[in-house]
Jmol script that loads the backbone (N, CA, C; Angstrom):
load data "model"
ATOM      1  N   ALA A   1     -39.584  50.309 -10.534  1.00  0.00           N
ATOM      2  CA  ALA A   1     -39.531  48.853 -10.514  1.00  0.00           C
ATOM      3  C   ALA A   1     -38.295  48.375 -11.254  1.00  0.00           C
ATOM      4  N   VAL A   2     -37.782  47.258 -10.845  1.00  0.00           N
ATOM      5  CA  VAL A   2     -36.617  46.655 -11.472  1.00  0.00           C
ATOM      6  C   VAL A   2     -37.095  45.765 -12.614  1.00  0.00           C
ATOM      7  N   PRO A   3     -36.549  45.929 -13.843  1.00  0.00           N
ATOM      8  CA  PRO A   3     -36.988  45.092 -14.955  1.00  0.00           C
ATOM      9  C   PRO A   3     -36.853  43.615 -14.619  1.00  0.00           C
ATOM     10  N   GLY A   4     -37.885  42.848 -14.978  1.00  0.00           N
ATOM     11  CA  GLY A   4     -37.857  41.413 -14.739  1.00  0.00           C
ATOM     12  C   GLY A   4     -38.404  40.991 -13.391  1.00  0.00           C
ATOM     13  N   LEU A   5     -38.648  41.934 -12.499  1.00  0.00           N
ATOM     14  CA  LEU A   5     -39.183  41.597 -11.188  1.00  0.00           C
ATOM     15  C   LEU A   5     -40.643  42.027 -11.111  1.00  0.00           C
ATOM     16  N   ALA A   6     -41.420  41.302 -10.353  1.00  0.00           N
ATOM     17  CA  ALA A   6     -42.834  41.629 -10.193  1.00  0.00           C
ATOM     18  C   ALA A   6     -42.974  42.896  -9.361  1.00  0.00           C
ATOM     19  N   SER A   7     -43.960  43.703  -9.707  1.00  0.00           N
ATOM     20  CA  SER A   7     -44.244  44.891  -8.913  1.00  0.00           C
ATOM     21  C   SER A   7     -45.753  45.026  -8.776  1.00  0.00           C
ATOM     22  N   THR A   8     -46.185  45.554  -7.652  1.00  0.00           N
ATOM     23  CA  THR A   8     -47.606  45.745  -7.400  1.00  0.00           C
ATOM     24  C   THR A   8     -47.891  47.234  -7.406  1.00  0.00           C
ATOM     25  N   ARG A   9     -49.021  47.620  -8.032  1.00  0.00           N
ATOM     26  CA  ARG A   9     -49.373  49.032  -8.067  1.00  0.00           C
ATOM     27  C   ARG A   9     -50.885  49.172  -8.168  1.00  0.00           C
ATOM     28  N   SER A  10     -51.406  50.309  -7.733  1.00  0.00           N
ATOM     29  CA  SER A  10     -52.819  50.638  -7.914  1.00  0.00           C
ATOM     30  C   SER A  10     -52.952  51.397  -9.217  1.00  0.00           C
ATOM     31  N   VAL A  11     -54.067  51.150  -9.934  1.00  0.00           N
ATOM     32  CA  VAL A  11     -54.254  51.735 -11.259  1.00  0.00           C
ATOM     33  C   VAL A  11     -55.475  52.645 -11.246  1.00  0.00           C
ATOM     34  N   PRO A  12     -55.274  53.986 -11.284  1.00  0.00           N
ATOM     35  CA  PRO A  12     -56.405  54.908 -11.338  1.00  0.00           C
ATOM     36  C   PRO A  12     -56.890  55.065 -12.779  1.00  0.00           C
ATOM     37  N   MET A  13     -58.200  55.100 -12.994  1.00  0.00           N
ATOM     38  CA  MET A  13     -58.778  55.310 -14.322  1.00  0.00           C
ATOM     39  C   MET A  13     -59.966  56.243 -14.171  1.00  0.00           C
ATOM     40  N   SER A  14     -60.563  56.675 -15.290  1.00  0.00           N
ATOM     41  CA  SER A  14     -61.736  57.551 -15.193  1.00  0.00           C
ATOM     42  C   SER A  14     -62.801  57.134 -16.198  1.00  0.00           C
ATOM     43  N   GLU A  15     -64.047  57.223 -15.810  1.00  0.00           N
ATOM     44  CA  GLU A  15     -65.222  56.909 -16.635  1.00  0.00           C
ATOM     45  C   GLU A  15     -66.434  57.300 -15.809  1.00  0.00           C
ATOM     46  N   SER A  16     -67.622  57.370 -16.417  1.00  0.00           N
ATOM     47  CA  SER A  16     -68.794  57.858 -15.694  1.00  0.00           C
ATOM     48  C   SER A  16     -69.523  56.780 -14.895  1.00  0.00           C
ATOM     49  N   ASP A  17     -69.512  55.510 -15.361  1.00  0.00           N
ATOM     50  CA  ASP A  17     -70.090  54.430 -14.566  1.00  0.00           C
ATOM     51  C   ASP A  17     -69.390  53.113 -14.904  1.00  0.00           C
ATOM     52  N   ASN A  18     -69.705  52.074 -14.152  1.00  0.00           N
ATOM     53  CA  ASN A  18     -69.006  50.797 -14.279  1.00  0.00           C
ATOM     54  C   ASN A  18     -69.785  49.742 -15.063  1.00  0.00           C
ATOM     55  N   SER A  19     -70.920  50.090 -15.641  1.00  0.00           N
ATOM     56  CA  SER A  19     -71.799  49.087 -16.239  1.00  0.00           C
ATOM     57  C   SER A  19     -71.141  48.298 -17.371  1.00  0.00           C
ATOM     58  N   ALA A  20     -70.207  48.895 -18.081  1.00  0.00           N
ATOM     59  CA  ALA A  20     -69.537  48.194 -19.183  1.00  0.00           C
ATOM     60  C   ALA A  20     -68.073  47.891 -18.854  1.00  0.00           C
ATOM     61  N   TRP A  21     -67.767  47.771 -17.572  1.00  0.00           N
ATOM     62  CA  TRP A  21     -66.404  47.463 -17.131  1.00  0.00           C
ATOM     63  C   TRP A  21     -66.044  46.070 -17.596  1.00  0.00           C
ATOM     64  N   PRO A  22     -64.869  45.806 -18.124  1.00  0.00           N
ATOM     65  CA  PRO A  22     -63.699  46.672 -18.251  1.00  0.00           C
ATOM     66  C   PRO A  22     -63.596  47.397 -19.588  1.00  0.00           C
ATOM     67  N   GLU A  23     -64.418  47.000 -20.580  1.00  0.00           N
ATOM     68  CA  GLU A  23     -64.277  47.541 -21.930  1.00  0.00           C
ATOM     69  C   GLU A  23     -64.410  49.060 -21.982  1.00  0.00           C
ATOM     70  N   SER A  24     -65.317  49.632 -21.186  1.00  0.00           N
ATOM     71  CA  SER A  24     -65.508  51.088 -21.216  1.00  0.00           C
ATOM     72  C   SER A  24     -64.278  51.836 -20.697  1.00  0.00           C
ATOM     73  N   PHE A  25     -63.384  51.137 -20.027  1.00  0.00           N
ATOM     74  CA  PHE A  25     -62.150  51.749 -19.538  1.00  0.00           C
ATOM     75  C   PHE A  25     -60.964  51.427 -20.450  1.00  0.00           C
ATOM     76  N   GLY A  26     -61.246  50.712 -21.544  1.00  0.00           N
ATOM     77  CA  GLY A  26     -60.200  50.483 -22.537  1.00  0.00           C
ATOM     78  C   GLY A  26     -59.331  49.271 -22.302  1.00  0.00           C
ATOM     79  N   PHE A  27     -59.884  48.224 -21.699  1.00  0.00           N
ATOM     80  CA  PHE A  27     -59.104  46.999 -21.545  1.00  0.00           C
ATOM     81  C   PHE A  27     -60.025  45.792 -21.471  1.00  0.00           C
ATOM     82  N   SER A  28     -59.437  44.613 -21.627  1.00  0.00           N
ATOM     83  CA  SER A  28     -60.206  43.374 -21.491  1.00  0.00           C
ATOM     84  C   SER A  28     -59.456  42.426 -20.568  1.00  0.00           C
ATOM     85  N   VAL A  29     -60.211  41.518 -19.960  1.00  0.00           N
ATOM     86  CA  VAL A  29     -59.643  40.580 -19.001  1.00  0.00           C
ATOM     87  C   VAL A  29     -59.973  39.153 -19.408  1.00  0.00           C
ATOM     88  N   GLY A  30     -59.221  38.232 -18.873  1.00  0.00           N
ATOM     89  CA  GLY A  30     -59.458  36.821 -19.140  1.00  0.00           C
ATOM     90  C   GLY A  30     -58.618  35.987 -18.201  1.00  0.00           C
ATOM     91  N   GLY A  31     -58.410  34.743 -18.609  1.00  0.00           N
ATOM     92  CA  GLY A  31     -57.611  33.847 -17.792  1.00  0.00           C
ATOM     93  C   GLY A  31     -58.415  33.273 -16.654  1.00  0.00           C
ATOM     94  N   GLY A  32     -57.707  32.816 -15.674  1.00  0.00           N
ATOM     95  CA  GLY A  32     -58.341  32.193 -14.524  1.00  0.00           C
ATOM     96  C   GLY A  32     -57.929  32.897 -13.267  1.00  0.00           C
ATOM     97  N   ARG A  33     -57.769  32.154 -12.245  1.00  0.00           N
ATOM     98  CA  ARG A  33     -57.442  32.715 -10.939  1.00  0.00           C
ATOM     99  C   ARG A  33     -55.937  32.883 -10.811  1.00  0.00           C
ATOM    100  N   PRO A  34     -55.365  34.068 -10.796  1.00  0.00           N
ATOM    101  CA  PRO A  34     -56.012  35.373 -10.837  1.00  0.00           C
ATOM    102  C   PRO A  34     -56.374  35.795 -12.266  1.00  0.00           C
ATOM    103  N   VAL A  35     -57.261  36.781 -12.356  1.00  0.00           N
ATOM    104  CA  VAL A  35     -57.685  37.348 -13.630  1.00  0.00           C
ATOM    105  C   VAL A  35     -56.535  38.172 -14.204  1.00  0.00           C
ATOM    106  N   VAL A  36     -56.361  38.085 -15.525  1.00  0.00           N
ATOM    107  CA  VAL A  36     -55.224  38.703 -16.206  1.00  0.00           C
ATOM    108  C   VAL A  36     -55.725  39.734 -17.216  1.00  0.00           C
ATOM    109  N   ILE A  37     -54.973  40.807 -17.397  1.00  0.00           N
ATOM    110  CA  ILE A  37     -55.273  41.807 -18.422  1.00  0.00           C
ATOM    111  C   ILE A  37     -54.814  41.244 -19.768  1.00  0.00           C
ATOM    112  N   LEU A  38     -55.758  41.089 -20.706  1.00  0.00           N
ATOM    113  CA  LEU A  38     -55.441  40.501 -22.007  1.00  0.00           C
ATOM    114  C   LEU A  38     -55.145  41.537 -23.081  1.00  0.00           C
ATOM    115  N   CYS A  39     -55.795  42.684 -23.006  1.00  0.00           N
ATOM    116  CA  CYS A  39     -55.646  43.707 -24.037  1.00  0.00           C
ATOM    117  C   CYS A  39     -55.842  45.072 -23.395  1.00  0.00           C
ATOM    118  N   VAL A  40     -55.061  46.048 -23.844  1.00  0.00           N
ATOM    119  CA  VAL A  40     -55.204  47.429 -23.379  1.00  0.00           C
ATOM    120  C   VAL A  40     -55.277  48.318 -24.622  1.00  0.00           C
ATOM    121  N   ASP A  41     -56.398  49.023 -24.794  1.00  0.00           N
ATOM    122  CA  ASP A  41     -56.586  49.895 -25.956  1.00  0.00           C
ATOM    123  C   ASP A  41     -55.625  51.074 -25.913  1.00  0.00           C
ATOM    124  N   GLU A  42     -55.123  51.447 -27.089  1.00  0.00           N
ATOM    125  CA  GLU A  42     -54.181  52.575 -27.192  1.00  0.00           C
ATOM    126  C   GLU A  42     -54.757  53.877 -26.631  1.00  0.00           C
ATOM    127  N   ASP A  43     -56.056  54.118 -26.873  1.00  0.00           N
ATOM    128  CA  ASP A  43     -56.670  55.392 -26.480  1.00  0.00           C
ATOM    129  C   ASP A  43     -57.490  55.308 -25.200  1.00  0.00           C
ATOM    130  N   GLY A  44     -57.489  54.175 -24.516  1.00  0.00           N
ATOM    131  CA  GLY A  44     -58.311  54.008 -23.327  1.00  0.00           C
ATOM    132  C   GLY A  44     -57.681  54.601 -22.081  1.00  0.00           C
ATOM    133  N   SER A  45     -58.521  54.850 -21.089  1.00  0.00           N
ATOM    134  CA  SER A  45     -58.018  55.405 -19.829  1.00  0.00           C
ATOM    135  C   SER A  45     -57.112  54.413 -19.105  1.00  0.00           C
ATOM    136  N   ALA A  46     -57.302  53.106 -19.351  1.00  0.00           N
ATOM    137  CA  ALA A  46     -56.442  52.106 -18.717  1.00  0.00           C
ATOM    138  C   ALA A  46     -54.992  52.252 -19.158  1.00  0.00           C
ATOM    139  N   ARG A  47     -54.769  52.529 -20.444  1.00  0.00           N
ATOM    140  CA  ARG A  47     -53.400  52.726 -20.946  1.00  0.00           C
ATOM    141  C   ARG A  47     -52.768  53.923 -20.267  1.00  0.00           C
ATOM    142  N   GLY A  48     -53.527  55.024 -20.187  1.00  0.00           N
ATOM    143  CA  GLY A  48     -53.015  56.229 -19.542  1.00  0.00           C
ATOM    144  C   GLY A  48     -52.708  56.023 -18.068  1.00  0.00           C
ATOM    145  N   ALA A  49     -53.419  55.084 -17.443  1.00  0.00           N
ATOM    146  CA  ALA A  49     -53.192  54.797 -16.024  1.00  0.00           C
ATOM    147  C   ALA A  49     -52.033  53.830 -15.809  1.00  0.00           C
ATOM    148  N   GLY A  50     -51.502  53.261 -16.906  1.00  0.00           N
ATOM    149  CA  GLY A  50     -50.347  52.386 -16.781  1.00  0.00           C
ATOM    150  C   GLY A  50     -50.658  50.906 -16.763  1.00  0.00           C
ATOM    151  N   LEU A  51     -51.901  50.519 -17.020  1.00  0.00           N
ATOM    152  CA  LEU A  51     -52.244  49.106 -17.073  1.00  0.00           C
ATOM    153  C   LEU A  51     -51.547  48.469 -18.269  1.00  0.00           C
ATOM    154  N   GLN A  52     -51.045  47.231 -18.090  1.00  0.00           N
ATOM    155  CA  GLN A  52     -50.295  46.540 -19.130  1.00  0.00           C
ATOM    156  C   GLN A  52     -50.841  45.143 -19.358  1.00  0.00           C
ATOM    157  N   VAL A  53     -50.722  44.685 -20.604  1.00  0.00           N
ATOM    158  CA  VAL A  53     -51.071  43.301 -20.914  1.00  0.00           C
ATOM    159  C   VAL A  53     -50.229  42.390 -20.031  1.00  0.00           C
ATOM    160  N   GLY A  54     -50.861  41.397 -19.442  1.00  0.00           N
ATOM    161  CA  GLY A  54     -50.166  40.469 -18.556  1.00  0.00           C
ATOM    162  C   GLY A  54     -50.292  40.802 -17.083  1.00  0.00           C
ATOM    163  N   ASP A  55     -50.719  42.024 -16.763  1.00  0.00           N
ATOM    164  CA  ASP A  55     -50.927  42.373 -15.353  1.00  0.00           C
ATOM    165  C   ASP A  55     -51.985  41.443 -14.765  1.00  0.00           C
ATOM    166  N   GLN A  56     -51.778  41.051 -13.532  1.00  0.00           N
ATOM    167  CA  GLN A  56     -52.727  40.203 -12.820  1.00  0.00           C
ATOM    168  C   GLN A  56     -53.464  41.056 -11.800  1.00  0.00           C
ATOM    169  N   ILE A  57     -54.798  40.932 -11.762  1.00  0.00           N
ATOM    170  CA  ILE A  57     -55.598  41.707 -10.812  1.00  0.00           C
ATOM    171  C   ILE A  57     -55.584  40.996  -9.459  1.00  0.00           C
ATOM    172  N   MET A  58     -55.042  41.677  -8.465  1.00  0.00           N
ATOM    173  CA  MET A  58     -54.930  41.122  -7.119  1.00  0.00           C
ATOM    174  C   MET A  58     -56.062  41.592  -6.219  1.00  0.00           C
ATOM    175  N   GLU A  59     -56.423  42.888  -6.338  1.00  0.00           N
ATOM    176  CA  GLU A  59     -57.473  43.456  -5.496  1.00  0.00           C
ATOM    177  C   GLU A  59     -58.356  44.369  -6.324  1.00  0.00           C
ATOM    178  N   LEU A  60     -59.613  44.427  -5.929  1.00  0.00           N
ATOM    179  CA  LEU A  60     -60.575  45.360  -6.507  1.00  0.00           C
ATOM    180  C   LEU A  60     -61.208  46.095  -5.336  1.00  0.00           C
ATOM    181  N   ASN A  61     -60.999  47.401  -5.270  1.00  0.00           N
ATOM    182  CA  ASN A  61     -61.480  48.223  -4.149  1.00  0.00           C
ATOM    183  C   ASN A  61     -61.003  47.675  -2.805  1.00  0.00           C
ATOM    184  N   GLY A  62     -59.790  47.181  -2.756  1.00  0.00           N
ATOM    185  CA  GLY A  62     -59.216  46.680  -1.512  1.00  0.00           C
ATOM    186  C   GLY A  62     -59.599  45.257  -1.158  1.00  0.00           C
ATOM    187  N   GLN A  63     -60.456  44.633  -1.963  1.00  0.00           N
ATOM    188  CA  GLN A  63     -60.884  43.247  -1.709  1.00  0.00           C
ATOM    189  C   GLN A  63     -60.015  42.288  -2.524  1.00  0.00           C
ATOM    190  N   ASN A  64     -59.472  41.282  -1.872  1.00  0.00           N
ATOM    191  CA  ASN A  64     -58.660  40.279  -2.547  1.00  0.00           C
ATOM    192  C   ASN A  64     -59.533  39.504  -3.534  1.00  0.00           C
ATOM    193  N   VAL A  65     -59.146  39.514  -4.820  1.00  0.00           N
ATOM    194  CA  VAL A  65     -59.913  38.814  -5.859  1.00  0.00           C
ATOM    195  C   VAL A  65     -59.072  37.753  -6.574  1.00  0.00           C
ATOM    196  N   GLN A  66     -57.959  37.376  -5.974  1.00  0.00           N
ATOM    197  CA  GLN A  66     -57.044  36.435  -6.615  1.00  0.00           C
ATOM    198  C   GLN A  66     -57.670  35.080  -6.904  1.00  0.00           C
ATOM    199  N   GLN A  67     -58.641  34.664  -6.101  1.00  0.00           N
ATOM    200  CA  GLN A  67     -59.246  33.344  -6.284  1.00  0.00           C
ATOM    201  C   GLN A  67     -60.605  33.402  -6.992  1.00  0.00           C
ATOM    202  N   LEU A  68     -60.963  34.586  -7.527  1.00  0.00           N
ATOM    203  CA  LEU A  68     -62.243  34.731  -8.214  1.00  0.00           C
ATOM    204  C   LEU A  68     -62.096  34.511  -9.714  1.00  0.00           C
ATOM    205  N   THR A  69     -63.193  34.110 -10.353  1.00  0.00           N
ATOM    206  CA  THR A  69     -63.212  33.928 -11.803  1.00  0.00           C
ATOM    207  C   THR A  69     -63.350  35.284 -12.493  1.00  0.00           C
ATOM    208  N   VAL A  70     -63.173  35.287 -13.802  1.00  0.00           N
ATOM    209  CA  VAL A  70     -63.349  36.503 -14.593  1.00  0.00           C
ATOM    210  C   VAL A  70     -64.755  37.058 -14.400  1.00  0.00           C
ATOM    211  N   ASP A  71     -65.757  36.194 -14.487  1.00  0.00           N
ATOM    212  CA  ASP A  71     -67.139  36.646 -14.328  1.00  0.00           C
ATOM    213  C   ASP A  71     -67.379  37.264 -12.955  1.00  0.00           C
ATOM    214  N   GLU A  72     -66.810  36.679 -11.916  1.00  0.00           N
ATOM    215  CA  GLU A  72     -66.991  37.203 -10.562  1.00  0.00           C
ATOM    216  C   GLU A  72     -66.323  38.568 -10.397  1.00  0.00           C
ATOM    217  N   VAL A  73     -65.116  38.721 -10.938  1.00  0.00           N
ATOM    218  CA  VAL A  73     -64.410  40.004 -10.850  1.00  0.00           C
ATOM    219  C   VAL A  73     -65.175  41.072 -11.631  1.00  0.00           C
ATOM    220  N   CYS A  74     -65.640  40.731 -12.841  1.00  0.00           N
ATOM    221  CA  CYS A  74     -66.412  41.692 -13.638  1.00  0.00           C
ATOM    222  C   CYS A  74     -67.694  42.097 -12.919  1.00  0.00           C
ATOM    223  N   TYR A  75     -68.374  41.147 -12.314  1.00  0.00           N
ATOM    224  CA  TYR A  75     -69.601  41.442 -11.582  1.00  0.00           C
ATOM    225  C   TYR A  75     -69.325  42.416 -10.428  1.00  0.00           C
ATOM    226  N   LEU A  76     -68.287  42.133  -9.641  1.00  0.00           N
ATOM    227  CA  LEU A  76     -67.943  43.023  -8.521  1.00  0.00           C
ATOM    228  C   LEU A  76     -67.634  44.435  -9.009  1.00  0.00           C
ATOM    229  N   ALA A  77     -66.877  44.530 -10.098  1.00  0.00           N
ATOM    230  CA  ALA A  77     -66.511  45.844 -10.633  1.00  0.00           C
ATOM    231  C   ALA A  77     -67.738  46.589 -11.136  1.00  0.00           C
ATOM    232  N   GLN A  78     -68.611  45.893 -11.850  1.00  0.00           N
ATOM    233  CA  GLN A  78     -69.797  46.528 -12.414  1.00  0.00           C
ATOM    234  C   GLN A  78     -70.786  46.956 -11.342  1.00  0.00           C
ATOM    235  N   GLN A  79     -70.798  46.280 -10.203  1.00  0.00           N
ATOM    236  CA  GLN A  79     -71.702  46.615  -9.100  1.00  0.00           C
ATOM    237  C   GLN A  79     -71.102  47.624  -8.126  1.00  0.00           C
ATOM    238  N   SER A  80     -69.847  47.960  -8.315  1.00  0.00           N
ATOM    239  CA  SER A  80     -69.151  48.846  -7.387  1.00  0.00           C
ATOM    240  C   SER A  80     -69.748  50.248  -7.383  1.00  0.00           C
ATOM    241  N   ASP A  81     -69.889  50.830  -6.190  1.00  0.00           N
ATOM    242  CA  ASP A  81     -70.310  52.219  -6.053  1.00  0.00           C
ATOM    243  C   ASP A  81     -69.177  53.168  -6.400  1.00  0.00           C
ATOM    244  N   ARG A  82     -67.972  52.684  -6.352  1.00  0.00           N
ATOM    245  CA  ARG A  82     -66.795  53.492  -6.650  1.00  0.00           C
ATOM    246  C   ARG A  82     -66.565  53.473  -8.158  1.00  0.00           C
ATOM    247  N   VAL A  83     -66.554  54.647  -8.780  1.00  0.00           N
ATOM    248  CA  VAL A  83     -66.363  54.764 -10.222  1.00  0.00           C
ATOM    249  C   VAL A  83     -65.116  55.576 -10.487  1.00  0.00           C
ATOM    250  N   PRO A  84     -64.123  54.968 -11.064  1.00  0.00           N
ATOM    251  CA  PRO A  84     -64.020  53.546 -11.386  1.00  0.00           C
ATOM    252  C   PRO A  84     -63.580  52.757 -10.165  1.00  0.00           C
ATOM    253  N   PRO A  85     -63.752  51.436 -10.206  1.00  0.00           N
ATOM    254  CA  PRO A  85     -63.210  50.634  -9.110  1.00  0.00           C
ATOM    255  C   PRO A  85     -61.688  50.736  -9.109  1.00  0.00           C
ATOM    256  N   VAL A  86     -61.102  50.652  -7.937  1.00  0.00           N
ATOM    257  CA  VAL A  86     -59.652  50.738  -7.820  1.00  0.00           C
ATOM    258  C   VAL A  86     -59.069  49.335  -7.949  1.00  0.00           C
ATOM    259  N   LEU A  87     -58.162  49.177  -8.890  1.00  0.00           N
ATOM    260  CA  LEU A  87     -57.491  47.897  -9.093  1.00  0.00           C
ATOM    261  C   LEU A  87     -56.097  47.932  -8.511  1.00  0.00           C
ATOM    262  N   SER A  88     -55.707  46.851  -7.861  1.00  0.00           N
ATOM    263  CA  SER A  88     -54.310  46.634  -7.510  1.00  0.00           C
ATOM    264  C   SER A  88     -53.862  45.462  -8.351  1.00  0.00           C
ATOM    265  N   VAL A  89     -52.806  45.692  -9.109  1.00  0.00           N
ATOM    266  CA  VAL A  89     -52.323  44.663 -10.026  1.00  0.00           C
ATOM    267  C   VAL A  89     -50.872  44.341  -9.727  1.00  0.00           C
ATOM    268  N   ILE A  90     -50.478  43.174 -10.163  1.00  0.00           N
ATOM    269  CA  ILE A  90     -49.071  42.802 -10.100  1.00  0.00           C
ATOM    270  C   ILE A  90     -48.622  42.561 -11.531  1.00  0.00           C
ATOM    271  N   SER A  91     -47.491  43.140 -11.861  1.00  0.00           N
ATOM    272  CA  SER A  91     -46.973  43.048 -13.216  1.00  0.00           C
ATOM    273  C   SER A  91     -45.827  42.044 -13.254  1.00  0.00           C
ATOM    274  N   ARG A  92     -45.952  41.083 -14.142  1.00  0.00           N
ATOM    275  CA  ARG A  92     -44.914  40.066 -14.282  1.00  0.00           C
ATOM    276  C   ARG A  92     -44.353  40.054 -15.700  1.00  0.00           C
ATOM    277  N   VAL A  93     -44.435  41.178 -16.385  1.00  0.00           N
ATOM    278  CA  VAL A  93     -43.958  41.271 -17.757  1.00  0.00           C
ATOM    279  C   VAL A  93     -42.431  41.300 -17.758  1.00  0.00           C
ATOM    280  N   ARG A  94     -41.840  40.448 -18.580  1.00  0.00           N
ATOM    281  CA  ARG A  94     -40.390  40.408 -18.707  1.00  0.00           C
ATOM    282  C   ARG A  94     -40.018  40.537 -20.180  1.00  0.00           C
ATOM    283  N   THR A  95     -38.926  41.197 -20.439  1.00  0.00           N
ATOM    284  CA  THR A  95     -38.395  41.297 -21.788  1.00  0.00           C
ATOM    285  C   THR A  95     -37.004  40.693 -21.774  1.00  0.00           C
ATOM    286  N   MET A  96     -36.751  39.833 -22.755  1.00  0.00           N
ATOM    287  CA  MET A  96     -35.418  39.233 -22.831  1.00  0.00           C
ATOM    288  C   MET A  96     -35.048  38.993 -24.282  1.00  0.00           C
ATOM    289  N   GLU A  97     -33.771  38.936 -24.551  1.00  0.00           N
ATOM    290  CA  GLU A  97     -33.265  38.625 -25.868  1.00  0.00           C
ATOM    291  C   GLU A  97     -32.735  37.208 -25.856  1.00  0.00           C
ATOM    292  N   ILE A  98     -33.133  36.429 -26.866  1.00  0.00           N
ATOM    293  CA  ILE A  98     -32.688  35.043 -26.956  1.00  0.00           C
ATOM    294  C   ILE A  98     -31.961  34.871 -28.282  1.00  0.00           C
ATOM    295  N   ALA A  99     -30.724  34.459 -28.220  1.00  0.00           N
ATOM    296  CA  ALA A  99     -29.914  34.268 -29.434  1.00  0.00           C
ATOM    297  C   ALA A  99     -30.161  32.879 -30.014  1.00  0.00           C
ATOM    298  N   ARG A 100     -30.088  32.791 -31.324  1.00  0.00           N
ATOM    299  CA  ARG A 100     -30.206  31.492 -31.992  1.00  0.00           C
ATOM    300  C   ARG A 100     -29.001  30.627 -31.671  1.00  0.00           C
ATOM    301  N   GLY A 101     -29.260  29.321 -31.553  1.00  0.00           N
ATOM    302  CA  GLY A 101     -28.179  28.372 -31.317  1.00  0.00           C
ATOM    303  C   GLY A 101     -27.431  28.048 -32.604  1.00  0.00           C
ATOM    304  N   LEU A 102     -26.459  27.162 -32.525  1.00  0.00           N
ATOM    305  CA  LEU A 102     -25.646  26.792 -33.682  1.00  0.00           C
ATOM    306  C   LEU A 102     -26.486  26.194 -34.813  1.00  0.00           C
ATOM    307  N   GLY A 103     -27.537  25.481 -34.492  1.00  0.00           N
ATOM    308  CA  GLY A 103     -28.394  24.881 -35.512  1.00  0.00           C
ATOM    309  C   GLY A 103     -29.439  25.841 -36.070  1.00  0.00           C
ATOM    310  N   GLY A 104     -29.446  27.076 -35.646  1.00  0.00           N
ATOM    311  CA  GLY A 104     -30.393  28.070 -36.137  1.00  0.00           C
ATOM    312  C   GLY A 104     -31.673  28.173 -35.325  1.00  0.00           C
ATOM    313  N   GLY A 105     -31.868  27.271 -34.374  1.00  0.00           N
ATOM    314  CA  GLY A 105     -33.066  27.306 -33.532  1.00  0.00           C
ATOM    315  C   GLY A 105     -32.804  28.010 -32.228  1.00  0.00           C
ATOM    316  N   PHE A 106     -33.839  28.048 -31.404  1.00  0.00           N
ATOM    317  CA  PHE A 106     -33.734  28.711 -30.114  1.00  0.00           C
ATOM    318  C   PHE A 106     -33.636  27.737 -28.952  1.00  0.00           C
ATOM    319  N   GLY A 107     -33.824  26.447 -29.221  1.00  0.00           N
ATOM    320  CA  GLY A 107     -33.667  25.447 -28.161  1.00  0.00           C
ATOM    321  C   GLY A 107     -34.883  25.232 -27.301  1.00  0.00           C
ATOM    322  N   PHE A 108     -36.061  25.743 -27.716  1.00  0.00           N
ATOM    323  CA  PHE A 108     -37.287  25.510 -26.960  1.00  0.00           C
ATOM    324  C   PHE A 108     -38.474  25.585 -27.908  1.00  0.00           C
ATOM    325  N   THR A 109     -39.615  25.131 -27.437  1.00  0.00           N
ATOM    326  CA  THR A 109     -40.853  25.164 -28.206  1.00  0.00           C
ATOM    327  C   THR A 109     -41.930  25.841 -27.362  1.00  0.00           C
ATOM    328  N   LEU A 110     -42.696  26.760 -27.955  1.00  0.00           N
ATOM    329  CA  LEU A 110     -43.785  27.424 -27.262  1.00  0.00           C
ATOM    330  C   LEU A 110     -45.059  26.614 -27.440  1.00  0.00           C
ATOM    331  N   ARG A 111     -45.819  26.466 -26.368  1.00  0.00           N
ATOM    332  CA  ARG A 111     -47.096  25.737 -26.397  1.00  0.00           C
ATOM    333  C   ARG A 111     -48.146  26.539 -25.674  1.00  0.00           C
ATOM    334  N   GLY A 112     -49.398  26.327 -26.046  1.00  0.00           N
ATOM    335  CA  GLY A 112     -50.497  27.012 -25.369  1.00  0.00           C
ATOM    336  C   GLY A 112     -50.956  28.234 -26.144  1.00  0.00           C
ATOM    337  N   ASN A 113     -52.027  28.825 -25.634  1.00  0.00           N
ATOM    338  CA  ASN A 113     -52.643  29.971 -26.321  1.00  0.00           C
ATOM    339  C   ASN A 113     -52.560  31.270 -25.552  1.00  0.00           C
ATOM    340  N   GLY A 114     -51.880  31.320 -24.432  1.00  0.00           N
ATOM    341  CA  GLY A 114     -51.787  32.559 -23.666  1.00  0.00           C
ATOM    342  C   GLY A 114     -52.176  32.343 -22.219  1.00  0.00           C
ATOM    343  N   PRO A 115     -52.364  33.454 -21.512  1.00  0.00           N
ATOM    344  CA  PRO A 115     -52.646  33.330 -20.081  1.00  0.00           C
ATOM    345  C   PRO A 115     -53.949  32.658 -19.775  1.00  0.00           C
TER     346      PRO A 115
END
end "model"
wireframe off; spacefill off
backbone 0.3
color backbone group
């Protein structure tokens, strides 16, 4: 993938059942439509599979879930016969360096609490 550009990928993980999805796979979700990855545990299978904070869940087991709520996506995953459910995510993580302006500031203000 090219840094700064969105990329879509499937994320394989491993666990024995889906009843505690997503926490049992080492990540948490939140946000709205689409559902966003909020946290990825250092030792979880999600980290090893390449899941990243900020990834947006586009599909679960091939089903488009972009317009579903967090509760709906979690329910589908927990009810899935496929263990683990297959996620297709899009990554929009960008890294950039911002230099201070002449007045010592950055020229913008951050607002909000996250995704």
